[in-house]
C-alpha positions as CSV (number, residue, x, y, z in Angstrom):
1,M,0.0,0.0,0.0
2,D,1.3,3.5,-0.8
3,K,2.4,5.7,2.0
4,I,-0.6,7.8,3.1
5,A,-0.3,11.2,4.8
6,P,-3.5,11.3,6.9
7,D,-3.9,15.1,7.2
8,A,-3.4,15.6,3.5
9,L,-5.9,12.8,2.7
10,Y,-8.6,14.2,5.0
11,R,-7.9,17.7,3.6
12,K,-8.6,16.3,0.2
13,V,-11.8,14.7,1.3
14,S,-12.9,17.9,3.1
15,L,-12.2,20.1,0.1
16,R,-14.3,17.8,-2.0
17,L,-17.3,17.4,0.4
18,V,-17.5,20.2,2.9
19,P,-17.9,23.2,0.6
20,F,-20.7,21.5,-1.3
21,L,-22.5,20.2,1.7
22,F,-22.1,23.6,3.4
23,L,-23.7,25.3,0.4
24,C,-26.6,22.9,0.5
25,Y,-27.2,23.5,4.2
26,V,-27.1,27.3,3.7
27,A,-29.9,26.9,1.1
28,A,-31.8,24.5,3.3
29,Y,-31.7,26.6,6.4
30,L,-32.5,29.8,4.5
31,D,-35.6,28.2,3.1
32,R,-36.6,27.0,6.5
33,V,-36.3,30.3,8.4
34,N,-36.8,33.0,5.8
35,V,-40.4,33.0,7.0
36,G,-39.0,35.1,9.9
37,F,-38.3,37.9,7.4
38,A,-41.4,37.2,5.3
39,K,-43.3,37.9,8.6
40,L,-42.3,41.5,8.4
41,G,-44.5,41.9,5.3
42,M,-46.9,39.0,5.1
43,Q,-48.3,39.4,8.6
44,A,-49.7,42.8,7.8
45,D,-50.8,41.8,4.2
46,L,-52.6,38.6,5.4
47,Q,-53.7,39.8,8.8
48,Y,-51.9,37.0,10.8
49,S,-51.6,37.2,14.5
50,D,-48.4,36.3,16.2
51,T,-50.0,33.1,17.3
52,V,-50.9,32.2,13.7
53,Y,-47.3,33.1,12.6
54,G,-45.8,31.1,15.4
55,L,-47.9,28.0,14.6
56,G,-47.2,28.3,10.9
57,A,-43.4,28.7,11.5
58,G,-43.5,25.7,13.9
59,I,-45.8,23.3,12.1
60,F,-42.9,22.7,9.7
61,F,-41.4,20.5,12.4
62,I,-44.5,18.3,12.8
63,G,-44.0,17.1,9.2
64,Y,-40.3,16.9,9.8
65,F,-40.8,14.8,12.9
66,L,-43.2,12.3,11.3
67,F,-41.0,11.6,8.3
68,E,-37.4,11.9,9.5
69,V,-36.7,8.4,10.7
70,P,-38.2,6.7,7.6
71,S,-36.2,9.2,5.5
72,N,-32.9,8.4,7.1
73,L,-33.5,4.7,6.8
74,L,-34.4,5.1,3.1
75,M,-31.2,7.1,2.5
76,A,-29.2,4.2,4.0
77,K,-30.9,1.9,1.5
78,V,-31.0,3.9,-1.7
79,G,-27.8,5.9,-1.3
80,A,-27.0,9.5,-0.3
81,R,-26.7,10.9,-3.8
82,I,-30.2,10.1,-5.0
83,W,-31.9,10.7,-1.7
84,I,-30.3,14.0,-0.8
85,A,-31.1,15.3,-4.3
86,R,-34.7,14.2,-3.9
87,I,-34.9,16.1,-0.6
88,M,-33.5,19.3,-2.0
89,I,-35.5,19.5,-5.2
90,S,-38.8,18.8,-3.4
91,W,-38.1,21.3,-0.6
92,G,-37.1,24.0,-3.0
93,L,-40.3,23.7,-5.0
94,I,-42.5,23.8,-1.9
95,S,-40.6,26.7,-0.4
96,A,-41.1,28.7,-3.5
97,A,-44.8,27.7,-3.4
98,L,-45.2,29.6,-0.1
99,M,-45.5,32.7,-2.3
100,F,-49.1,31.5,-2.9
101,A,-50.1,31.4,0.8
102,A,-53.3,33.3,1.2
103,G,-54.7,32.6,4.7
104,P,-53.7,30.6,7.8
105,A,-54.9,27.2,6.3
106,S,-52.7,27.4,3.2
107,F,-49.8,28.8,5.3
108,Y,-50.0,25.8,7.7
109,V,-50.3,23.2,4.9
110,L,-47.3,24.5,2.9
111,R,-45.1,24.8,6.0
112,F,-46.1,21.3,7.0
113,L,-45.3,20.0,3.5
114,L,-42.0,21.8,3.6
115,G,-41.1,19.8,6.8
116,V,-42.1,16.6,5.1
117,A,-39.9,17.4,2.1
118,E,-36.9,18.4,4.1
119,A,-37.1,15.5,6.6
120,G,-33.9,13.6,6.6
121,F,-31.6,16.2,5.2
122,F,-29.7,17.2,8.3
123,P,-29.5,13.8,10.0
124,G,-28.7,12.3,6.6
125,I,-25.7,14.6,6.2
126,I,-24.6,13.8,9.8
127,L,-24.9,10.1,9.0
128,Y,-23.1,10.6,5.7
129,L,-20.1,12.3,7.4
130,T,-19.7,9.1,9.5
131,Y,-19.0,7.3,6.3
132,W,-15.9,9.5,5.8
133,Y,-14.5,10.7,9.1
134,P,-13.6,8.9,12.4
135,A,-14.9,10.3,15.6
136,G,-11.7,12.2,16.5
137,R,-12.0,14.4,13.3
138,R,-15.8,14.7,13.2
139,A,-16.7,17.7,15.5
140,R,-14.7,20.2,13.5
141,I,-16.2,18.9,10.2
142,V,-19.7,19.0,11.6
143,A,-18.9,22.6,12.8
144,L,-17.8,23.6,9.3
145,F,-21.0,22.1,7.8
146,M,-23.2,23.6,10.5
147,S,-21.7,27.0,10.1
148,G,-24.0,27.1,7.2
149,V,-26.7,28.1,9.8
150,A,-24.6,31.1,10.7
151,V,-23.7,32.0,7.1
152,A,-27.4,31.7,6.2
153,G,-28.0,34.3,8.8
154,V,-25.1,36.5,7.7
155,V,-26.1,36.3,4.0
156,G,-29.8,35.7,4.5
157,G,-30.6,38.8,6.5
158,P,-29.3,41.4,4.1
159,L,-30.5,39.2,1.1
160,S,-34.0,38.7,2.4
161,G,-34.3,42.3,3.5
162,G,-33.0,43.5,0.1
163,I,-35.3,41.3,-1.9
164,M,-38.3,42.4,0.1
165,R,-37.5,46.1,-0.4
166,A,-36.3,45.9,-4.0
167,F,-38.9,43.6,-5.5
168,D,-42.0,44.7,-3.6
169,G,-44.8,45.5,-6.1
170,N,-43.0,44.0,-9.2
171,L,-45.4,42.1,-11.4
172,G,-48.1,42.6,-8.8
173,L,-46.3,40.5,-6.2
174,K,-45.4,41.6,-2.6
175,G,-41.9,41.6,-1.4
176,W,-42.4,38.5,0.8
177,Q,-43.7,36.6,-2.2
178,W,-40.6,37.4,-4.2
179,L,-38.6,36.3,-1.1
180,F,-40.0,32.8,-1.2
181,L,-39.7,32.4,-4.9
182,L,-36.1,33.7,-5.3
183,E,-34.8,31.8,-2.3
184,G,-36.5,28.5,-3.3
185,I,-34.9,28.3,-6.8
186,P,-31.3,27.7,-5.7
187,S,-32.3,24.7,-3.6
188,V,-33.8,23.1,-6.7
189,L,-30.6,23.8,-8.8
190,L,-28.4,22.4,-6.0
191,G,-30.5,19.3,-5.8
192,V,-29.9,18.6,-9.5
193,W,-26.2,19.3,-9.1
194,T,-26.2,16.7,-6.2
195,L,-27.1,13.9,-8.7
196,F,-23.8,14.6,-10.6
197,Y,-21.5,15.6,-7.8
198,L,-22.1,13.6,-4.6
199,D,-20.8,10.0,-4.0
200,D,-22.6,7.5,-1.9
201,G,-19.5,6.7,0.1
202,V,-15.7,6.0,0.0
203,R,-15.8,3.0,-2.3
204,S,-17.7,4.9,-5.1
205,A,-15.5,8.0,-5.0
206,R,-13.7,8.0,-8.4
207,W,-11.5,11.0,-7.2
208,L,-9.7,8.8,-4.6
209,G,-7.0,6.3,-5.4
210,E,-7.3,2.7,-4.2
211,A,-4.8,3.1,-1.4
212,E,-6.6,6.2,-0.2
213,K,-9.9,4.3,-0.2
214,Q,-8.5,1.5,1.8
215,Y,-7.0,3.8,4.4
216,L,-10.3,5.6,4.9
217,E,-12.3,2.4,5.1
218,R,-9.9,1.0,7.6
219,A,-10.1,4.2,9.7
220,I,-13.9,4.0,9.7
221,A,-13.9,0.3,10.5
222,E,-11.6,0.9,13.5
223,D,-13.8,3.8,14.6
224,A,-16.9,1.7,14.4
225,S,-15.5,-1.2,16.5
226,G,-16.4,0.4,19.8
227,K,-19.9,1.6,18.8
228,A,-23.2,0.1,19.9
229,R,-25.1,-1.7,17.1
230,L,-28.5,-1.9,18.7
231,P,-31.5,-3.6,17.1
232,L,-34.2,-1.0,16.3
233,G,-36.4,-2.2,19.1
234,R,-33.7,-1.8,21.7
235,L,-32.7,1.6,20.2
236,F,-36.2,3.0,20.8
237,A,-36.1,1.7,24.4
238,S,-32.6,3.1,25.1
239,A,-32.6,5.6,28.0
240,R,-29.4,7.1,26.7
241,V,-30.9,7.8,23.3
242,W,-33.9,9.4,24.8
243,L,-31.7,11.5,27.1
244,L,-29.8,12.7,24.1
245,A,-33.1,13.5,22.3
246,L,-34.3,15.6,25.4
247,V,-31.0,17.5,25.5
248,Y,-31.3,18.2,21.8
249,F,-34.9,19.3,22.2
250,L,-33.8,21.9,24.8
251,F,-30.9,23.1,22.6
252,V,-33.2,23.5,19.6
253,M,-35.6,25.5,21.7
254,G,-32.9,28.1,21.8
255,L,-31.9,27.8,18.1
256,Y,-35.4,28.5,16.8
257,G,-36.1,31.1,19.5
258,V,-33.4,33.1,17.8
259,S,-33.9,32.0,14.2
260,F,-37.6,32.8,13.9
261,W,-37.7,35.9,16.1
262,L,-34.3,37.6,15.6
263,P,-35.6,40.0,12.9
264,Q,-38.5,41.0,15.2
265,L,-36.2,41.4,18.2
266,V,-33.9,43.7,16.2
267,R,-37.0,45.7,15.0
268,N,-38.1,46.0,18.6
269,T,-34.9,48.0,19.4
270,G,-36.2,50.8,17.2
271,V,-34.9,49.8,13.7
272,Q,-37.8,50.0,11.3
273,D,-36.2,49.7,7.7
274,V,-36.4,46.0,6.7
275,F,-33.0,46.2,4.9
276,Q,-31.3,47.7,8.0
277,V,-32.9,44.9,10.1
278,G,-31.4,42.4,7.7
279,L,-27.9,44.0,8.0
280,L,-28.1,44.0,11.8
281,T,-29.2,40.3,12.0
282,A,-26.1,39.4,10.1
283,I,-23.9,40.5,13.0
284,P,-24.9,37.8,15.6
285,Y,-24.6,35.1,12.9
286,G,-21.1,36.3,11.9
287,V,-19.9,36.1,15.5
288,A,-21.5,32.6,15.8
289,A,-19.8,31.3,12.6
290,V,-16.4,32.0,14.2
291,A,-17.3,30.8,17.7
292,M,-18.8,27.5,16.7
293,V,-15.7,26.5,14.6
294,L,-13.3,27.5,17.4
295,A,-15.3,25.7,20.0
296,A,-15.5,22.5,17.9
297,R,-11.8,22.5,17.2
298,H,-11.0,22.9,20.9
299,S,-13.4,20.0,21.7
300,D,-11.7,17.8,19.1
301,R,-8.3,18.6,20.4
302,S,-9.2,18.0,24.0
303,G,-11.5,15.0,23.4
304,E,-14.0,16.5,25.8
305,R,-17.6,17.0,24.6
306,R,-20.1,17.5,27.5
307,W,-18.6,20.5,29.3
308,H,-18.0,22.2,25.9
309,A,-21.7,21.8,25.0
310,A,-22.9,22.8,28.5
311,I,-20.8,26.0,28.7
312,A,-22.0,27.0,25.2
313,A,-25.6,26.5,26.2
314,F,-25.2,28.5,29.4
315,L,-23.7,31.4,27.4
316,G,-26.6,31.2,24.9
317,A,-29.1,31.4,27.8
318,A,-27.4,34.3,29.3
319,G,-27.3,36.2,26.0
320,L,-31.1,35.6,25.5
321,A,-31.8,36.9,29.0
322,L,-29.7,40.0,28.5
323,C,-31.2,40.8,25.1
324,T,-34.6,40.7,26.7
325,R,-33.5,42.9,29.6
326,Y,-31.9,45.5,27.2
327,G,-34.2,45.0,24.3
328,H,-34.8,48.7,23.6
329,D,-31.2,49.6,23.4
330,T,-29.9,48.7,19.9
331,L,-26.2,48.4,20.9
332,L,-26.7,46.4,24.1
333,A,-29.3,44.2,22.5
334,M,-27.0,43.4,19.5
335,L,-24.1,42.5,21.9
336,A,-26.5,40.2,23.9
337,L,-27.9,38.7,20.7
338,S,-24.4,38.0,19.4
339,L,-23.5,36.2,22.7
340,A,-26.8,34.3,22.5
341,T,-26.4,33.2,18.9
342,A,-22.7,32.2,19.3
343,G,-23.5,30.2,22.4
344,I,-26.5,28.5,20.9
345,L,-24.9,27.5,17.6
346,S,-21.7,26.3,19.3
347,T,-23.7,23.6,21.1
348,F,-24.7,21.7,18.0
349,P,-21.5,20.4,16.3
350,I,-20.2,19.4,19.8
351,F,-23.5,17.7,20.7
352,W,-23.5,15.6,17.5
353,S,-20.1,14.1,18.5
354,L,-22.0,12.3,21.3
355,P,-24.5,10.1,19.4
356,T,-22.3,9.6,16.4
357,G,-19.5,8.5,18.8
358,M,-21.8,5.9,20.4
359,L,-23.9,4.4,17.6
360,G,-23.0,2.4,14.6
361,G,-24.6,0.5,11.8
362,A,-28.4,0.7,11.4
363,A,-28.5,2.1,14.9
364,A,-26.6,5.2,13.7
365,A,-29.1,5.9,10.9
366,A,-32.2,5.4,13.1
367,G,-30.7,6.9,16.2
368,I,-29.4,10.1,14.6
369,A,-32.8,10.6,12.9
370,L,-34.7,9.8,16.1
371,I,-32.7,12.3,18.2
372,N,-33.0,14.9,15.5
373,S,-36.7,14.4,14.9
374,V,-37.6,14.5,18.6
375,G,-35.3,17.4,19.2
376,N,-36.7,19.4,16.3
377,L,-40.2,19.2,17.8
378,A,-38.8,22.2,19.7
379,G,-38.9,24.0,16.4
380,F,-42.7,23.7,16.7
381,V,-42.9,24.5,20.4
382,S,-40.4,27.5,20.5
383,P,-41.9,29.9,17.9
384,Y,-45.4,29.0,18.9
385,L,-44.7,29.6,22.6
386,V,-43.0,33.0,22.0
387,G,-45.8,34.0,19.6
388,A,-48.6,32.9,22.0
389,V,-47.0,34.6,25.0
390,K,-46.5,37.8,22.9
391,D,-50.2,37.9,21.9
392,A,-51.2,37.2,25.5
393,T,-48.9,39.8,27.2
394,G,-48.0,42.2,24.4
395,S,-44.3,41.4,24.8
396,P,-42.1,38.5,23.8
397,A,-40.0,38.8,26.9
398,I,-41.6,36.0,29.0
399,G,-41.4,33.6,26.0
400,I,-37.7,34.5,25.4
401,Y,-37.0,33.9,29.1
402,L,-38.6,30.5,28.8
403,V,-36.4,29.7,25.8
404,A,-33.3,30.8,27.8
405,A,-34.4,28.5,30.7
406,S,-34.7,25.6,28.3
407,L,-31.1,26.2,27.1
408,A,-29.8,26.3,30.6
409,A,-31.6,23.1,31.4
410,G,-30.1,21.4,28.3
411,G,-26.7,22.5,29.5
412,L,-27.3,20.8,32.9
413,L,-28.7,17.6,31.3
414,V,-25.9,17.2,28.8
415,L,-23.5,16.7,31.7
416,A,-25.5,13.6,32.7
417,V,-24.9,11.9,29.3
418,S,-22.3,9.1,29.4
419,P,-19.3,10.1,27.3
420,P,-18.7,8.0,24.2
421,P,-15.7,5.6,24.3
422,S,-12.4,7.0,23.2
423,P,-12.0,5.8,19.5
424,P,-9.1,3.6,18.6
425,R,-6.5,5.6,16.7
426,L,-4.7,4.5,13.6
427,P,-1.0,5.3,13.2
428,G,-0.6,8.8,12.0
429,T,-4.2,10.0,12.8
């Protein structure tokens, strides 16, 4: 076998996979949360209350929950290339169709169908990365992939605000209708590109030599040797899997508390122009993009996962509480929102090192999807809770405080998760 330089090989793999997957996730996340910007126009045009908006934003996750485990199991059977392409094309078309929402019922139906279409994308990519990277290299790669959330915020804020301001009234369409249309099209195009670009795994990668393939396969086999391969029945009865799902639920409460309400929180500080709101929402996400990569790299180097995730969650909770306390001061609110967003987003790549370090085989496909689908029910609860509390009290403050408390509880509970076994190391890795 040829001499393999591990760092150079993994750099080659990363340059091939990570930029493309990152771009797909930016498109996915933008289509999922651009409803937060659309709200600034469609709520007045369609006479939605905050409760209706919160329910519509969150009902996405009911469809997501119902179809995520089947979707991930199907991906394991039919292959990543075809299945991820199917997901992206269907969600792009449905996201664009939100331009036709006319009342609460059509808004709810389209958001639900968007969740059905996208179900399996994120856990599918998390599973897909386990085909290429051993546990000791995975957190930083997941962080680079998940920084797509932050970049979607950095790019999506000004882009969404700009589209709504520049296109409003063109061809008789409102700005929020153009927003859904123009941000749905790239997902369809990326889905078509996936069919030609993505490989199902190491063995089918024509851009790798045989020695490189054998090295990667050996690394993954060694990494998998210490993982649990539970039958599906035992997986669904595993207390550890359900604890991870609960922790993830509490973390996701924070994520969508920020994602769906950040534009409104910025507007509440006194900024009224939709494009300026977009520019300001980019700041917290820019800070988070740097923070989550640095936190994941430190976690990989130290091998410690639970305290890294817990501290990030505590910082996120503190930031949310502070942005609520100083919500009418633009500078202080932006500092607090930057802390909140950085803390919240930093929890995720570190968190995913826990289940992917514990589960192997079919248990990995089903377990990752189960944890993600249950956790993402918080995407339904969080925006609906904040919206309902705002309608009842006239202020989102109590709802945001509840989201902050959820984050802090997740930080405490993640410390109770048993750490995954230390993976065996190949020479030179």
